[in-house]
MIZALUM-88041 format. One record per residue (C-alpha): residue in one letter; x, y, z. Coordinates in pm, whole numbers, padded with zeros to 5 digits, always signed. Layout:
aXYZ ...
//
This chain:
m-00007+00006-00001 a+00101+00346-00073 c+00153+00620+00192 s+00043+00965+00141 i+00076+01299+00345 s-00024+01628+00212 p+00247+01858+00184 i+00051+02154+00248 l-00086+02247+00611 y-00326+02480+00637 a-00386+02726+00986 a-00589+03020+00877 p-00986+03039+00984 t-01193+02955+00728 a-01525+03070+00592 n-01699+02752+00530 i-01701+02384+00653 f-01586+02243+00329 t-01222+02463+00361 t-01215+02372+00712 t-01283+02012+00650 f-00994+01999+00378 s-00757+02215+00619 i-00810+01936+00870 l-00743+01616+00643 s-00450+01782+00539 y-00279+01681+00850 a-00379+01280+00781 k-00097+01017+00684 w-00349+00808+00426 e-00283+00442+00356 t-00392+00504-00004 t-00317+00788-00238 s-00716+00838-00291 p-00867+00818-00002 k-01269+00763+00006 f-01466+01071+00158 c-01811+00985+00232 v-02096+01219+00350 i-02322+01007+00546 n-02706+01089+00515 n-02666+01410+00304 s-02619+01368-00059 s-02674+01744-00093 l-02320+01808+00048 v-02121+01585-00192 n-02101+01848-00479 d-01989+02122-00240 f-01715+01912-00127 k-01631+01816-00478 k-01631+02213-00597 l-01457+02313-00295 a-01196+02025-00301 p-00845+02173-00298 t-00703+02103-00683 h-00448+01858-00572 s-00704+01715-00407 t-00725+01306-00451 y-01044+01216-00240 k-01280+01014-00380 i-01591+01190-00240 t-01902+01006-00245 a-02263+01015-00051 i-02373+00685+00173 n-02645+00565+00386 v-02578+00468+00709 n-02672+00136+00681 d-02382+00065+00375 i-02084+00251+00605 k-01985-00079+00728 s-01899-00260+00387 s-01788+00120+00236 h-01449+00118+00346 c-01445+00493+00403 q-01136+00668+00494 v-01320+00983+00568 l-01669+01019+00764 f-01876+01362+00709 f-02159+01379+00953 s-02389+01654+00906 n-02732+01619+01026 l-02703+01313+01316 s-02682+01385+01692 a-02334+01322+01852 k-02511+01000+02038 e-02645+00890+01687 e-02264+00934+01549 q-02132+00734+01826 s-02329+00443+01773 i-02272+00473+01420 l-01867+00452+01487 n-01905+00174+01754 n-02139-00055+01552 h-02048+00007+01188 v-01696+00114+01164 n-01459-00182+01216 f-01189+00003+00970 p-00921+00301+01018 a-01178+00591+00925 l-01172+00956+01072 s-01454+01121+01157 l-01570+01454+01097 s-01922+01633+01191 s-02079+01970+01125 n-02334+01892+01392 n-02176+01816+01716 s-02036+02136+01883 e-01973+01990+02229 c-01778+01701+02076 e-01778+01482+02391 s-01882+01194+02214 g-01912+01105+01848 s-01692+01237+01581 a-01292+01293+01615 f-01344+01627+01472 c-01663+01871+01528 l-01680+02191+01279 y-01853+02487+01437 k-01926+02843+01324 k-01702+03108+01549 n-01779+03467+01455 q-01769+03450+01056 s-01534+03188+01004 y-01564+02758+01102 s-01308+02646+01399 f-01295+02280+01536 k-01269+02081+01831 i-01116+01749+01887 n-01261+01465+02078 m-00913+01276+02133 e-01084+00927+02236 s-01254+00920+01898 l-00926+01055+01708 t-00756+00729+01839 q-01052+00496+01788 s-01017+00635+01424 q-00679+00458+01379 i-00566+00731+01136 h-00294+00915+01187 i-00304+01290+01229 d+00005+01517+01288 p+00037+01668+01608 r+00038+02034+01486 v-00357+02010+01408 l-00411+01981+01771 l-00261+02295+01839 l-00475+02442+01609 a-00741+02325+01807 k-00640+02478+02128 s-00545+02783+01996 s-00869+02817+01847 e-01047+02690+02170 s-00825+02945+02366 a-00919+03244+02138 e-01311+03177+02215 
//
């Protein structure tokens, strides 16, 4: 298997969830050169992710239903319309492979996804659930932890 890590690291605040998501993902080390990026139960977001993906992006962006997660082998799971409790249940019961989870509907980030995006002033920021990040089995450059910490302390 090929190993790839994005050479670009982003740190500036971003104006939308799509840019914020790709910024976070730039810190991940993938086991494949084209990670499968799955938007869960929200096909309307797929086109926006495709349009706003960085030009160097090799993600295979697709929409999937919760029931298809187990067989999908997605490396990225993006949740936008489920509760933190539902996210946690899905991660515990349907994901038995390395997968990084992100959510735009889980501002507390105490359970569920590893990365939780939320609007702060006029831009988006994120929190990290360390337990979910560890469970993801995806290596993340530790510098992303500093970004989350600095964004939290700026609140």
